[in-house]
C-alpha positions as semicolon CSV with decimal commas, in nm:
position;residue;x (nm);y (nm);z (nm)
1;X;-2,630;-6,749;-11,092
2;X;-2,975;-6,728;-11,250
3;X;-3,113;-6,384;-11,156
4;X;-2,965;-6,039;-11,117
5;X;-3,219;-5,800;-10,964
6;X;-3,163;-5,452;-11,110
7;X;-3,302;-5,167;-10,898
8;X;-3,254;-4,797;-10,977
9;X;-3,327;-4,572;-10,681
10;X;-3,361;-4,197;-10,637
11;X;-3,404;-4,053;-10,286
12;X;-3,610;-4,348;-10,158
13;X;-3,416;-4,542;-9,891
14;X;-3,730;-4,642;-9,698
15;X;-3,874;-4,806;-10,009
16;X;-3,549;-4,993;-10,068
17;X;-3,568;-5,134;-9,715
18;X;-3,911;-5,283;-9,785
19;X;-3,810;-5,421;-10,126
20;X;-3,489;-5,578;-9,996
21;X;-3,682;-5,731;-9,706
22;X;-3,915;-5,899;-9,955
23;X;-3,611;-6,030;-10,143
24;X;-3,468;-6,180;-9,826
25;X;-3,796;-6,368;-9,786
26;X;-3,797;-6,518;-10,138
27;X;-3,845;-6,894;-10,158
28;X;-3,592;-6,904;-10,446
29;X;-3,255;-6,762;-10,347
30;X;-3,026;-6,797;-10,652
31;X;-2,992;-6,425;-10,718
32;X;-2,792;-6,110;-10,658
33;X;-2,914;-5,753;-10,618
34;X;-2,760;-5,468;-10,817
35;X;-2,871;-5,141;-10,657
36;X;-2,792;-4,829;-10,861
37;X;-2,823;-4,496;-10,679
38;X;-2,909;-4,244;-10,952
39;X;-2,762;-3,926;-10,805
40;X;-2,968;-3,927;-10,486
41;X;-2,912;-3,677;-10,206
42;X;-3,090;-3,910;-9,963
43;X;-2,881;-4,219;-10,027
44;X;-2,960;-4,587;-9,972
45;X;-2,606;-4,714;-9,906
46;X;-2,663;-4,765;-9,533
47;X;-2,985;-4,954;-9,604
48;X;-2,803;-5,175;-9,855
49;X;-2,530;-5,254;-9,602
50;X;-2,789;-5,384;-9,357
51;X;-2,878;-5,664;-9,598
52;X;-2,534;-5,768;-9,725
53;X;-2,505;-6,044;-9,467
54;X;-2,843;-6,187;-9,574
55;X;-2,837;-6,162;-9,954
56;X;-2,586;-6,054;-10,217
57;X;-2,628;-5,676;-10,257
58;X;-2,399;-5,476;-10,485
59;X;-2,439;-5,100;-10,437
60;X;-2,331;-4,839;-10,694
61;X;-2,361;-4,461;-10,693
62;X;-2,376;-4,260;-11,016
63;X;-2,453;-3,901;-11,103
64;X;-2,818;-3,857;-11,201
65;X;-2,885;-3,968;-11,560
66;X;-3,238;-4,109;-11,537
67;X;-3,370;-4,450;-11,448
68;X;-3,330;-4,601;-11,798
69;X;-2,957;-4,535;-11,804
70;X;-2,922;-4,636;-11,438
71;X;-3,074;-4,971;-11,531
72;X;-2,833;-5,006;-11,823
73;X;-2,541;-4,949;-11,588
74;X;-2,680;-5,204;-11,343
75;X;-2,713;-5,467;-11,615
76;X;-2,357;-5,399;-11,732
77;X;-2,236;-5,480;-11,378
78;X;-2,457;-5,786;-11,327
79;X;-2,340;-6,149;-11,309
80;X;-2,667;-6,335;-11,361
81;X;-2,803;-6,502;-11,671
82;X;-3,136;-6,316;-11,651
83;X;-3,188;-5,957;-11,539
84;X;-3,504;-5,874;-11,340
85;X;-3,577;-5,501;-11,343
86;X;-3,783;-5,356;-11,059
87;X;-3,883;-5,009;-10,940
88;X;-3,788;-4,920;-10,585
89;X;-4,152;-4,883;-10,473
90;X;-4,255;-5,246;-10,521
91;X;-4,269;-5,542;-10,284
92;X;-4,238;-5,902;-10,401
93;X;-4,463;-6,190;-10,293
94;X;-4,244;-6,465;-10,146
95;X;-4,281;-6,697;-10,448
96;X;-4,222;-6,429;-10,712
97;X;-3,881;-6,550;-10,829
98;X;-3,983;-6,916;-10,816
99;X;-4,288;-6,843;-11,033
100;X;-4,074;-6,638;-11,270
101;X;-3,811;-6,911;-11,302
102;X;-4,077;-7,170;-11,392
103;X;-4,237;-6,941;-11,650
104;X;-3,906;-6,857;-11,819
105;X;-3,810;-7,224;-11,850
106;X;-4,153;-7,357;-11,947
107;X;-4,225;-7,086;-12,206
108;X;-3,866;-7,045;-12,322
109;X;-3,884;-6,670;-12,266
110;X;-3,610;-6,424;-12,358
111;X;-3,789;-6,141;-12,177
112;X;-4,101;-6,088;-11,969
113;X;-4,329;-5,828;-11,820
114;X;-4,537;-5,873;-11,508
115;X;-4,840;-5,692;-11,363
116;X;-4,879;-5,496;-11,042
117;X;-5,135;-5,525;-10,765
118;X;-5,230;-5,373;-10,430
119;X;-5,153;-5,563;-10,111
120;X;-5,422;-5,606;-9,846
121;X;-5,251;-5,359;-9,610
122;X;-5,227;-5,077;-9,866
123;X;-5,424;-4,759;-9,797
124;X;-5,766;-4,707;-9,953
125;X;-5,622;-4,442;-10,185
126;X;-5,342;-4,674;-10,298
127;X;-5,599;-4,941;-10,379
128;X;-5,811;-4,691;-10,571
129;X;-5,507;-4,587;-10,772
130;X;-5,427;-4,950;-10,839
131;X;-5,777;-4,998;-10,977
132;X;-5,748;-4,691;-11,199
133;X;-5,424;-4,822;-11,348
134;X;-5,525;-5,184;-11,400
135;X;-5,900;-5,225;-11,452
136;X;-6,080;-5,300;-11,776
137;X;-6,293;-4,986;-11,735
138;X;-5,992;-4,754;-11,732
139;X;-5,700;-4,910;-11,919
140;X;-5,869;-5,205;-12,085
141;X;-5,669;-5,429;-11,853
142;X;-5,364;-5,402;-12,081
143;X;-5,123;-5,367;-11,787
144;X;-5,184;-5,715;-11,651
145;X;-5,430;-5,936;-11,838
146;X;-5,421;-6,020;-12,207
147;X;-5,570;-6,302;-12,410
148;X;-5,244;-6,310;-12,604
149;X;-4,950;-6,267;-12,359
150;X;-4,709;-6,207;-12,649
151;X;-4,875;-5,870;-12,718
152;X;-4,774;-5,733;-12,379
153;X;-4,543;-5,433;-12,355
154;X;-4,338;-5,466;-12,039
155;X;-4,322;-5,185;-11,784
156;X;-4,009;-5,096;-11,592
157;X;-4,160;-5,154;-11,248
158;X;-4,167;-5,531;-11,322
159;X;-3,986;-5,666;-11,626
160;X;-3,681;-5,867;-11,720
161;X;-3,455;-5,977;-12,001
162;X;-3,190;-6,239;-12,064
163;X;-2,827;-6,135;-12,082
164;X;-2,838;-6,206;-12,455
165;X;-3,128;-5,965;-12,505
166;X;-2,941;-5,687;-12,327
167;X;-2,616;-5,744;-12,512
168;X;-2,792;-5,769;-12,850
169;X;-3,026;-5,471;-12,819
170;X;-2,816;-5,244;-12,600
171;X;-3,079;-5,179;-12,335
172;X;-3,270;-4,855;-12,285
173;X;-3,216;-4,568;-12,530
174;X;-3,405;-4,304;-12,331
175;X;-3,361;-4,217;-11,962
176;X;-3,727;-4,174;-11,864
177;X;-3,994;-4,119;-12,128
178;X;-4,168;-4,446;-12,197
179;X;-3,827;-4,610;-12,222
180;X;-3,959;-4,946;-12,104
181;X;-4,230;-4,964;-12,370
182;X;-3,984;-4,855;-12,641
183;X;-3,742;-5,131;-12,541
184;X;-4,024;-5,388;-12,530
185;X;-4,114;-5,308;-12,891
186;X;-3,749;-5,319;-12,999
187;X;-3,693;-5,652;-12,822
188;X;-3,978;-5,809;-13,018
189;X;-3,860;-5,657;-13,345
190;X;-3,520;-5,819;-13,282
191;X;-3,694;-6,158;-13,281
192;X;-3,685;-6,230;-12,907
193;X;-3,974;-6,387;-12,715
194;X;-4,131;-6,143;-12,467
195;X;-4,455;-6,230;-12,292
196;X;-4,668;-6,129;-11,999
197;X;-4,626;-6,359;-11,698
198;X;-4,952;-6,285;-11,523
199;X;-4,866;-6,482;-11,208
200;X;-4,539;-6,289;-11,153
201;X;-4,702;-5,980;-11,004
202;X;-4,557;-5,727;-10,764
203;X;-4,725;-5,515;-10,500
204;X;-4,688;-5,157;-10,622
205;X;-4,712;-4,923;-10,325
206;X;-4,759;-4,589;-10,498
207;X;-4,705;-4,292;-10,267
208;X;-4,897;-4,051;-10,488
209;X;-5,135;-3,781;-10,379
210;X;-5,425;-3,718;-10,617
211;X;-5,230;-3,427;-10,766
212;X;-4,910;-3,625;-10,820
213;X;-5,117;-3,915;-10,956
214;X;-5,267;-3,678;-11,214
215;X;-4,920;-3,552;-11,308
216;X;-4,796;-3,909;-11,344
217;X;-5,087;-4,008;-11,569
218;X;-5,029;-3,692;-11,775
219;X;-4,665;-3,793;-11,823
220;X;-4,773;-4,144;-11,926
221;X;-4,978;-3,992;-12,208
222;X;-4,681;-3,784;-12,318
223;X;-4,452;-4,086;-12,294
224;X;-4,665;-4,284;-12,537
225;X;-4,608;-4,014;-12,798
226;X;-4,236;-4,017;-12,725
227;X;-4,230;-4,391;-12,793
228;X;-4,397;-4,323;-13,129
229;X;-4,093;-4,116;-13,228
230;X;-3,900;-4,445;-13,231
231;X;-4,191;-4,668;-13,336
232;X;-4,467;-4,485;-13,530
233;X;-4,706;-4,776;-13,480
234;X;-4,688;-4,743;-13,099
235;X;-5,008;-4,536;-13,071
236;X;-5,310;-4,760;-13,124
237;X;-5,683;-4,706;-13,085
238;X;-5,678;-4,817;-12,721
239;X;-5,435;-4,534;-12,639
240;X;-5,684;-4,281;-12,775
241;X;-5,961;-4,400;-12,542
242;X;-5,863;-4,167;-12,254
243;X;-5,870;-3,871;-12,494
244;X;-6,216;-3,975;-12,615
245;X;-6,324;-4,000;-12,250
246;X;-6,191;-3,650;-12,181
247;X;-6,375;-3,513;-12,484
248;X;-6,691;-3,689;-12,371
249;X;-6,674;-3,528;-12,024
250;X;-6,607;-3,187;-12,175
251;X;-6,904;-3,223;-12,411
252;X;-7,119;-3,334;-12,117
253;X;-7,016;-3,024;-11,922
254;X;-7,068;-2,785;-12,212
255;X;-7,398;-2,949;-12,300
256;X;-7,521;-2,911;-11,947
257;X;-7,422;-2,544;-11,923
258;X;-7,501;-2,408;-12,267
259;X;-7,691;-2,636;-12,503
260;X;-7,882;-2,900;-12,305
261;X;-7,895;-3,121;-12,616
262;X;-7,888;-3,499;-12,562
263;X;-7,798;-3,434;-12,198
264;X;-7,997;-3,735;-12,070
265;X;-7,822;-3,991;-12,295
266;X;-7,484;-3,841;-12,198
267;X;-7,568;-3,867;-11,829
268;X;-7,693;-4,224;-11,867
269;X;-7,373;-4,333;-12,038
270;X;-7,152;-4,168;-11,777
271;X;-7,372;-4,298;-11,496
272;X;-7,352;-4,655;-11,623
273;X;-6,972;-4,636;-11,646
274;X;-6,949;-4,482;-11,297
275;X;-7,169;-4,755;-11,146
276;X;-6,955;-5,027;-11,306
277;X;-6,635;-4,869;-11,176
278;X;-6,768;-4,829;-10,821
279;X;-6,919;-5,177;-10,817
280;X;-6,612;-5,358;-10,949
281;X;-6,366;-5,169;-10,729
282;X;-6,585;-5,219;-10,421
283;X;-6,612;-5,591;-10,493
284;X;-6,241;-5,634;-10,572
285;X;-6,119;-5,465;-10,253
286;X;-6,424;-5,544;-10,036
287;X;-6,472;-5,176;-9,958
288;X;-6,736;-4,928;-10,071
289;X;-6,500;-4,646;-9,974
290;X;-6,236;-4,778;-10,215
291;X;-6,508;-4,805;-10,479
292;X;-6,600;-4,440;-10,434
293;X;-6,235;-4,332;-10,440
294;X;-6,176;-4,545;-10,750
295;X;-6,430;-4,337;-10,940
296;X;-6,226;-4,023;-10,874
297;X;-5,888;-4,186;-10,946
298;X;-6,027;-4,340;-11,265
299;X;-6,154;-4,003;-11,391
300;X;-5,821;-3,842;-11,300
301;X;-5,620;-4,115;-11,469
302;X;-5,818;-4,112;-11,793
303;X;-5,842;-3,734;-11,830
304;X;-5,478;-3,673;-11,741
305;X;-5,349;-3,943;-11,975
306;X;-5,574;-3,823;-12,256
307;X;-5,461;-3,463;-12,213
308;X;-5,096;-3,566;-12,200
309;X;-5,130;-3,756;-12,526
310;X;-5,285;-3,458;-12,704
311;X;-5,035;-3,207;-12,564
312;X;-4,735;-3,415;-12,669
313;X;-4,879;-3,485;-13,013
314;X;-4,915;-3,108;-13,056
315;X;-4,556;-3,056;-12,943
316;X;-4,440;-3,326;-13,183
317;X;-4,624;-3,157;-13,467
318;X;-4,462;-2,821;-13,383
319;X;-4,113;-2,972;-13,372
320;X;-4,147;-3,166;-13,699
């Protein structure tokens, strides 16, 4: 068996139904599913049983320990040669596994990371959030497009490793604090080949409200600092950009209220960035409404991430 699909789930049976449906529809069928229920009250066992006559689904229930350790358990139970790790809120295009198989063989990959995207039937807010997480104007495009695919740090919503990588490195060492990025760095340090497979994307159907999206972005900033506890080089200039953006907006606000110094240049810079965000998002999703929403989600994502980074760096300093 080539692939074992490892899926941790926590109180999300409806999402599991959609993900398993997309697995049934895969053009490449040499795989099993290892579904690990991580202490859920709203369990997915009945959903899993609906699919056991269509695909190989192995269901396990464990007390809640966090998604990183749930994935480790799933990989320890898997039979495949290559473990594909997915979040429960993604949907796979029908050729996903076929594309992934070709990339692994052609590039001789030991591990991979793939991007996420918004499907055509996603809500306008979901599309705006997708833009905020993936565009050049917000994240530099580092989640899905790189000139050098070997520099990619895989994310747990869409990543995979060979059995040898898991057995050699031991899997995740943290339950849920940037654990995927930490493992990506450790995999490369161990001499394994991990690259971005740009064509192996998933549809990521985030169910966030604007408030929960802000909290998630805040946690992402904190997670980057947590990764730096294991790998001090993990925080690079690009990760400081959201903090610089937050400081820029605060200076614009304070300038406008109190000082009124260089207010026009500040407004021109922000206005140019806002126009580019609205234009690109509107063009990408063929919707001016999505473009307008993308401006708000982009500001929320950048400010929340930047604040999270600073807060956790301060906490790290206090604890050292």
